[in-house]
N, C-alpha and C positions, 0 to 999 in steps of 0.2 A: 473554614475551620480556624485559621489564625489570621488576626488582623492587627497590624502594627501601625500606629499613627504618630507622626512627629516625634519619633524616639530620639533622645539624646543620651549620651553617656560620657562620663569623665573619669579619668584616673588622676585624682588630685586636681591640679589646675589645668591639666592637659585634656582637651576634649577629643574623644575618640569617635563619636557618632554625631552626625549633624542632621536632625530632622528626617529620620528614616521613615518612609511609608512603604509598607510591604504587606501583601496578603496572599494566603495560600488556601485553595479550595481542597476539600476532602478528596483523596485519591490522586492528587497531583504530585509530581516530583518537581521541585523548584530548586534551581541552582543559584548559588550566591558566589559570584566569581570576582576575583581581584587579587592584586599582588600582596606581598607581605606588608602588614601595617595598614591595610585598607579598612579594617574594622570588622572583618567577617567573623572571627572567633568571638570578638566582644559582643556582637549581636546575638550569637548563639548562647553565650553565657547569660545575657540579659533575659532571654526567653526561658532558660533553664533555671533561673533564680540564683545562679552563681555570682552574678554581678547585679547591683541595683541601678536601674536607669536614673539619670538625673532629671529626665523630663519625658513627656509623652505617655502613651498607653499601649499595653499589649493585651489583646482579648483572645481567648481560646474558647471556641464554641459558645460565644456569648458571655463568658465569664471573664472579669477583669483579673488578670494574673500578673500585673505589672510588677508587683513586689512579692511574688510568691517564693516559697522555699523550694529547694530541689526535691525534697521528699514529697511535698504537695504536688509538684509537677509530675512526678512519677505516678502518683495516685490518680491524677487527671489524664493520664495516658500519653505523657511526653517522656522520651528517653534520649539520652545523649551518648554517642560514641565519640569520645574526645580526641582532639589532636594529640598525636604522639602515643596513642593507645592507652597509656596510664593503667596498665594491668598491675596487679599486685604480684611482684616477682616471686616472693617466697611462698605464695599460696599455689595450690594446684589449679588446673583448669576447672575442675569441678567446683572448687571453693570460690573461684572468681565468678563463676556463673551464679552461684547461690547469692552473692552480694547484689546482683542486679535486681533482685525482687525483695530485698529486705523491707523497704517501706510498705509492702503490700501484705505482710504477715500471712503468707500463703501456708496452706496445710502441707504436710509432708508429701501427700499424694499428688497435689497440684504442682508443687515445686518439682517433683520427680518427672511429672508429665511434661512440664515446660522444658526441663533440661534435655529430655529425650527429643523434643521437637527441635531444639537447637542443634543437637547432634545429627539429626536427620538432615538439617540444612547445611551443617558444616561437618562432614564425616571425619575430617582430620582431627577435630577436637575430640571426637569420641575415641579415636585411636590413642590420644594423648591425655585422657581425662585425669590420670593420676600424676601427670608430669608437672613439675613446677613451671609456672607461666614464664618466668625469666629465662628459661632454657629454650623457649619456642623461637622459631624464625620470625622475622618481621611480618611476613604475610600471615602466619598463624596467630601472632599476637593481635593483628588487625581483625581477624575472624573472631578471636576471643572477645575483643572489645565490642564488636557488633553483636555477638551472641549474648553478651552480658546485658546490653541495652535491650535486646529482644526478649529477655526474661520477663520484662514488665508487660509484654504484649502491647506495645505502644500503638496508638492511633496516629501519632506524629513522631517520626524518628528524625533526630538531628544527627547528621554525620559531618564531623569536622575533619577535613583533609584525610579521607580514607586511603588515598593513594600515596601519601607522603612517604618517600624513602623506599618505595617498593620497586622491585624489578618489573619490567614491562609485562612478562607472562603472569606474574602474581597480580599485577594491576588489572589485567584482563579478567582474572577470576573474581576479584573483588567487585568489579563493575558488573559482571554477569549476575552476581548475587544481588546487587543493588536493583538491577532491573527485575529480577525475580520477585523481590520484596514489593516493588511498585506494582507488579502485575497481580500480586496477591491482595492488593487493596491498601497497603500501608502508604500513608502520606509521608513524604520525605522532603526535608530541607537539607540540601547538600552543599556544603562549603568546600570549595576547591580552588587551588591556584591553577591546576591544569585545566585551562579553559576549554580545550577541545573535548576532553573527556566529560567534563561537567555538562557542557551544552548538548553533547550527543546522547547523554543519559537522562535528560530532563525534558519536561514539557514547557517550562517557563523559566526565565532567568533574569537576575538582576546583576548589573555590573557595578562594583563598588570601587571608588578611588578616594583616598583621603577622608574616609568616614562618610562619604556622600554617595547616593545612588545617581549614577550619571547616565544610565541607559537601562531599559527593561523591555521585555516583550517575549514573544514565542522564541524558544531556544533555536528552532530551525531557521528562523529569520536572522537571528544574531549570528549564528554559525556561518551562514552563507552570504551575508551582506558584505560586499567587498570593501566598503568604506569602513565599517566597524572592524572588519578583520585587519585592515591596515592600521587602524588606530589602536586596537587593543591586542591583536595577536602578532602584528608585524610579519616578518618573513623569516622565521626560524628555519634552521637547517641542521642536519646531523653535525656538521662541522662547527656551526655557530649558533647554538640555541639561544644565546643572549641577544641575537638580532631581533627577537621578539620583545616587545615592551613588557611582556610577562615572562619571557624566557628565563631571565636570571632568577625569577621567583618560582620556577618550577614547571614551566610549560615544556614538556618533553615529548609530547605526542607528535612525532615528526610525520606520522602517516597523514596528518592533516595537510602537510605541505607537498603533496604530489605536484610535480611541475605543472604550472599553468592552470590546473584544474579549478582552483578556488576563484579564478577570475573569469573562467570561460562561461559565457552565457549562450545557451543553445536556442534561445528564443529569437525570433526575427526582429529586426530593428525598425519595422514599419511604424510610423507615428499614428497613422489613421487608416481607415478603410480605403481611402483614395489611393494611397501609396501601394497598398496591397493589390488593388485592381490594375494599376499600371504594371506592376510586376507580373500579374497573371496574363495580361495581354501580350507582353513580350514573350513570356513562356509559351503561350498558346501558338503564337506565330512561329517560334522556333520549332516546336513539336511537330506542327503540320508540315513545315519544310523538311525537317529531319526525316519524318516518316515517309514523305513523298519521294525523297531522294534515296532513302536507304532500304525501303521495304517494297518488294514487288507486290505483296498482298495489299498494302495500303494504297500504292500507286494505282492498282487496278480498281479498287473501290472508289478512289477519288475521281479517276477518269470517268467511271460510270455515272457519277453524279455531277460531273462538270466542275469539280473543285480543283483549284490550283493554290499553291502557297500564298499567292498575292490576293486570294479571295478573302482572307481574314484581316479585317481592319478594326474590329471592335469585339468585345466579349460576347455581344449578342450574336455575332456571326458563328459562334460555336454550334448554333442550331442548324446551320447548313451542312454540318459534317455528318457522315453516315455513322451508324452505330457499330460497335464491335461486341461480339458475344462469346460465350464459352465455346460455341461451336467453331468459331474462327480459330481458337487455340487448338482444338482437337484436329481440325482440318490441316493445320500447318505443322503438326507434330513431326519431328521432335524440337524444332526451333521456330515456333510460331511468332509472328510479328517481328522477327529479327530485323533490325535496322542498322546494324554495324557489321563490318567484316568479322569472320570467325575468329581471327587472331586477336580481336579486342575483347572477346568474351572470356571472362575469368571464372565464372561459376554458373551453375544452373540450380534451380530449386523447383519443387513441384507442389501442387496442392495436396491436401490430405486425402482427396478422393472420396469425400463423403457424398458427393452428388454425381458420381459417375467416374469416367476415366480421368486419370490424373492430368492436370494442366501444367505443362512445363514452361518455365520462363527463364530467360538468360539475362545475365548481368555483366556490365562493364565494371571496371574498378571504381569509376565515378559513381555508378549506381550504388555500389556497396558502401562507398564513403557517405553518400547522401543518406542512405538508409540508416547507417550507424549513427549519423549526426542527429537525425530527427527521432530516432529511438531514444537517444540520450535526452532529448527534449521531453519525451514522455516521462522518463525517470525524474527529470527536473520538475515537471509540473506536479508529479506525485510527491515531491519533497524528499526524494532520495538524495543522500549526500555521500561524500567520499568515505564517511565512517560507517556506512551501511554494509551489511553482508547479505548478498542477494542469492537465494537458493532457487535455481532454475529447474523446474520440474515439468518442462514441456519437451516435446519430441525433438531430437536432433536428427541430422542426416539430410535426406532430400527435402523434408518438410522445412519450411522457413523458420518456424517458431524458435527453436533452441538457439540457433545462430544469432537471430535478431536480439533476443533477450540478453544473450551473453555479450555480444559486441557492444550493445548500447550501455550495458552495465560497466564494462571496462572503459568505455569512452568517457563516462561521467566520473570515473575514478573510484567506483565502489568495488568491493571484493566479490567476485563471482564464485558461486558454488555450483558447478554444472553437473547435475545428477541425471536429468532426463525424467520421463514419466515412470509411474509404477514404483515397485520395490518399496512398499510402505515402511517396512522395518528400517531400511537404510535412510529413508527420508526423515523418519522420526529421530534416528540416531544422530544424523547430521544437524537437525534442528537443535538437539541438546548439546552436541559437542561443539559445533561452530557458533552457536547462539545466533543463527541467522535472523536478521531483522526484517527481511522482505522475502515473501514466498510468491513465486510466479508459476501459474498453472492454468489449466482449464477450470471452469466453474465446477465441473463434476469432480475433478481431482481435488480441488480445494475442499469440497464437501466430504469426500472420503477421508482426507487428512484431518479435518475438523472433528469428525466423529471418532476417529482413532485417538486423537489427542484427548478427547473427552473420556473415552473408555479407559484410557491408561491413567487419567487423572494427572496430566502433566502440564496443564495450561499455564500454571504459575512457574514452571521450570523452563519454558521456552521463552524466546524474546522476539517473536514475530509481531511487528507493529503495523505492517502494511502487507496487503495481498493484492497483487496485480494479476488479473485473470482475463481471459478472453476466449474466443473461438466458438462460443455458444451463448444462447440466452440464459438468463437466470432470473428467477422471480424475486420480489422484495423479501419474501419470507426466507428464501434460500440464502440470500445475501446476509440477512440478519442472523440466521442460524450459523453460518460460517463465521461471521464476526464474533458472535457470542462464544462459540466453542473454541475459537482460537484465543480467547481471553480478551476480546475487545479490539481486535485488529481492524484497521481502516481498509476498506475495499475500493479498488480502482478498476473500472472496466476499460480494457484497452481494445482498440479496434484494428482492423487490417485484413488483408487477403493477399495471397501469394502473387496474384496478377499485379497488385499495386505494391510492389516491393516485398511485402510480408506484414507481420504484425508491427504495430507501432505507428500507424498512420493517423492516430488520434487517441485521446485518453480522457477519461473522466477527470474533472478538476477537483480541487479540494473542497468546493462547495457542493459537489455531488448532485448537481441538477442537470448535467448536460455532458456531451462529449465535445471537446475542442478538437478540431481537425486541422491539419496542416495545409492551409489554403495557399501557402507559398510553394508547395510541391504538387498540388493537384487542384483542379476545379471540380466542385461537387454540384451536380444538378439533381433535383428531386422531380421525377416525372411520374405521371399516371402510368402504371404498368400496362394498361390496356391501350390507351390512346398515344402514349409516349409524348404527351404534351406536358409542359411545365405546370406544376401545381403551385398555388400561392404559399408563401412562407407560413409555416405553422401547420400545414396539412400533410398527411402521410402520403408517401409515394416511394417509388423505387430509386435507390441511389445509383447515379450514373457518374462515372469519374473520367477525367481527362488529365493525364500527367503533363507536367510543365518542363521537366528537365531529364526525364528518364531516357537513357541512350539505348540500352540493349534491346528492350521490347517496350516501346512507348504504348500507352493506352489512349485511344481516342473514342470518347463517348462509350466507355465500356459498361455494359449492363451488369451490375454486380448481383442483382436479384434481391439485395438486402433492402428491407423496408424501414425507413426512418423519416424524419421531418427536420427541416431547418428551424432553428430557434432564433428568431430575429432579435436585434438589440444587443447591448453590451451585457457581459456576464458580471455577476456580483463579485467574482474572484478578481476582477481587474484586467484580465487578459483581453487583448483586442482580437485575438484569433477567432475565426468564425466557429460556430458550434451547431451540432445536431443532437437529436435525442438518441438515447441508447437504442440499439437495433431491436426492432419489434418482431421481426420475422423475415421470411423470404417470400418473394412473390411467387416462387415456384414450389413452396411447401405449404401454401395456403390449403386448409382443409375445406373442401367444398361439400357441405352437408345439407341436404334438403334445400338447396337453393341459397344457402347462406355461406358467405366466405368467412372462415374462422381462422385466425392466427393462433398458434399455440400460446403466444404471449398473452392473448386474451384470457385463456384458461389460467395461465400463471397469475394474472391479476386477480381473478375471482377467488382462486384458492388461497392466495396470500392474505385475503381480507377476512377469512373465516378462522377465528380462533379455535385451536384444537386440532388443526390439520398440520401435517408435516410439509416439507418442501418437495418431496418426491411424488411423482404421479405418472400414469400412463394413459394414453388415449387409444382406445380400440374401436375401429370402425368395421362394421360387418353388414352384410346384405342378406335378407331372408329369401325364402323361395318365391315370395310375392314381389321380389325386387324392391323391397323397402329397406332404406338404410337405417342403421341403428348405431348410436354412439354410447360407449361405455367408458366411464372414468374409473380408474383404479387409483385410489389415493391413500397414502399412509396417514394414520393418526400421528399426531405429534408425540414426542417421547413423553412417557408418563401419563398419557391420556387413556383412561379406562375404556374398555370395549363397550361398556354399558351406554356410553354417549354416542355410539354409532348411529342409532336412528335419528337423533336430532341433527347430527352433522350431515348425514345423508340428505335429510330434508332441506337443510340450509343450502347445500351445494346445488342440488337440483333446482331449488327455487331461484338462486342467484343466476345460474346458467340460463334458465328459461327467461328470467327478467332482463338480463343484459345481452345475451346472444340470440334470444328468440328461438331456441331449439330445446327439445326435451332430451335428457340424457338419463341413462341408468348409472347409478353411482355405487361403487363397492369400496368399503374401507378395509384396509389391511393393517397389520401391526407395524409399528415403527421399525424400520430397518429391513423389512422383508422384500422391498423392491431392489433390483440390482443397482449397484453403484459402478461407476466407470472412472478410470484414470484419464480417459480421453473425453469423448462426447457421449453422453447418455442418450439412448434411443427412447423417445417418449411417445412417438406416434406410430401405431401399428394399423395400417390400412389393409384390411383383408377383403375388401369388397370385390376386387377383380382377381379371380383365381386362374384364368386362362392366360397363356402367354401373349405378350403384345408383339405383333409381327410388324 
């Protein structure tokens, strides 16, 4: 949208800008950060036509505007909310707003409509519409300056020091409005001395010093880079804000300086795969010895197979070890696999019970510390920072999820909003009131929330930028739908299971093509679920895990039943941590239909590729009197898709299932929103083929 090349500016003989190169894409929020005198306001004035550059070019949507007038810039879709507000003190709020659209010569009807839109965004201005602008508070004057700029319905909004001189609470309100404007599609160039605020509210940033750009890049990188933080933000505190190099110039966001958080890196320090494997071998030796000495269950198993702690001399020796299954956990209830004295156990958690009796696991304090640390790593990989507000909408109590999400959030220094699942009205209210930037839930709960946000028309009023979800599979179309209805939020699939600490044992990286798992805490094997032999990297199989430092209830070759595959080679995101594909299904929930093994994820994939279908579906399996099996798919049409398209969509679904899965299905299409949603895990497979009791 905006392209600036080699721009220079002078005030008489004094040069203010030196060869500025800057570009902004449509829909971006770009921050321009620097101390007083860095040249930030001068650059905005050059764009707006309030100052004439001495050299270089400014292009807006392909048009040269280097020497445009302010009135022309307004007509081209550029508005400025100036430093110091500059409201007309003797005029009313209403009259100040009228001035914002003077160059456009609007009709009375259109002008009134736009003023009402400003009032809707800034309700306080509506309450004071007849009040003189000079009698407003500083925060209200800033709202008026922004509202006046919005009267032109700009495609590019220039904001010059919107937080200057405002109290922290008012500053929060102003930046919440800035985020809402960005989510509604407005492109914003934000000039700020308050580096922490500017970087946390923007996609991209430029750092200015003495009229020159000295650093640029993604705001999240600049905000969290310890070298840049030391160079440009310093170590401000409540008592000494000037300790920051920008402190004396207005850096007052002390929340950024939570003790040690900005230098703490939760990623492992291994330089290469070789160092990781050495660590794994030491951890494997320790775990086998610890389990043998501390657990009667493991000792009996090892003795039966002739395994002693000294039997493990290489990572390949893991194949000598016996398997552990969910049945072992149930047999040893209530403290299965316990390998420490009772007095060292500080907590128990249990599985959600979706596949049978709850599996209970015990934890030492070290186990909890390790879990909290690598959960913080998940947040770090997802780009969560100390300035995020994380709304936790997963279950608390005996289930591991809520505690894991909250403790990891607090460990990384973000603000936790612990709500738990369900209660949609309260979830929505908190998203609006707290302006939560991260939402954590199951995929089903995220879909429920996304549809509710869409129905209420509040996507541009919330501030959710990232969604971290887990506990169940989700199709590509479901992910895309959640993202779209949340206003473009970025989704991260997080993995884990109660037996393996809980959620947080791996997460999707920012390149969104894999799950990175924490190979320094457990070894992951991928085995054929029938033969229990290793499969080559890249082939699908059952995930089998062995912990490396878990004290309370170590796992040794635990069959998770989850189906995935190892992705070999380095990731494009740059992390050296090993990775696997998103979970495809479970080896114990495979649908066996007419001799074909079908994973529900295979149905996901097919339905996701058919335009016009929604993300919700059910699989019904029945058996007729002749003992023949039948499969019926009940699928929602996408929102807004007319029922007249049902025949063609049914034909396409049946054709693709037959082509890809080699089975015939009956397909039924239903209206959008008619299938049940769940705040937990949605049931999608209904197998009615066996009616008698299983003895």
